[in-house]
C-alpha positions, 0 to 999 in steps of 0.5 A: 749900414745898419741903419740902411738895413732898419728902413729897407726893412721898415720900408718894406713892411709898411707896403707890404702891411699896405698891400695885405689890407687893400687886397683882403678888402678890409678898406677904410672901416678899421680905421674908423673902428681903431679911431673910436677905440683911441678916443674912447680909452684918451677920454677914460685916462681923462675921467680918471686923472680929472674925477678927484675920486682919488686925488693920488693917481695920475695916469700920464697920457702916452703913448704905452698907457693909451695903446694898452687902453686901446686894445684891453678898453675899460678894463686896460683902465682898471688895468692901469690905476692898479698898477699906479696905486701896487708900484707908486 
């Protein structure tokens, strides 16, 4: 029962999101901006991982780290680097 309700909420929210995107005339331009940010985030993390500046630091590529860097940009890479050095 709970799984059915969750699936219904997911489908409804997806349909409403599609409706908002096309009704507000956002078009597909936001997808290219998001894709560019996503690619630049991955490149930033790769530079930290494979540059050799800090040999003990490795930031894993997973949805959480990519999402943080996509939203925050270069300061997001520095934030993850600081968290890695401080916490681990």
